[in-house]
N, C-alpha and C positions, 0 to 999 in steps of 0.2 A: 588467513584467521578469517574467519563469517560471522558476524553479527545483525544484531536487531536493534533500532532505536525506536521510541519512544521519548517522545519529548515535548515537554507541555511551553508555553507561550504565549502570547496577550490573553488574561481571563481568561485563562481554565482550557482554554483550544488547544487538542491533541495532535501533534502531524507525526502520521505512521510512512516510516522509510525504511529502505532495508538492505543489505547486503554488503557489500562491502567498499572500497572506489568511491565512486564521482552518481551519486541518489542523481537521477532521470523522472522516478518516478515519486509522486509523493499525494497521500489525502489528511485532510485536513477534515477532525471531529470537529462542531461547531459548539454541543447540544451536550452540555454534561449531565442530559436523563438521556441519554445513547448506552449500552455499554454497546462495544468494540475488539474484536478482537483478533489481533494480527493473524495470518493464515501463512505460519516458516516456510511450512515447505513447500505454496505456490508464491514466496515473494523474492525479492534479487535487486540487482540496482536499477533497469528499466521496470518493475513492475508491483503492485506492490496491492496485497490482496486482504479485505479485510469481512469479518461474519461482521456483522449490526445486525444488535437485537434492539427493538423499540415499540414499548407496548404491547402486541404476544406477535409480531410479525418480524423473522430473523430473513433477514437478506444477504449474499454477498454483493459489496462493492468490490470492485475491479479499478486502479490505474497503471493504464501502460503508457510506455513511449518507445516510436520506432524512430528506431536511427534514420536521417534521408541517406545514409551514406552503403547500407545495409539494404539487399535481398529480406522484401516484406515477407517472404517463406519463411526465414531464422526465426523472424519474430512471432510468426504465429505458429511456428513451432511447440512454442516455448506456451500454450497456452493448452 
């Protein structure tokens, strides 16, 4: 079963993680004036991708974990 996680911690900060099992990538949004949306199609345990809207700018942010025991090509294929 796959699931998406978004939960609040200390002073309304948002932590985004994705997938099932051990989460090894996450993004923390500390400013509640910034709108953020988890892009589920691109996120998994080792990759978290957000669309972030601040003022009039829209950007894509990513956090990626690369396992030292895997070939980097395997992880780069996910991009």
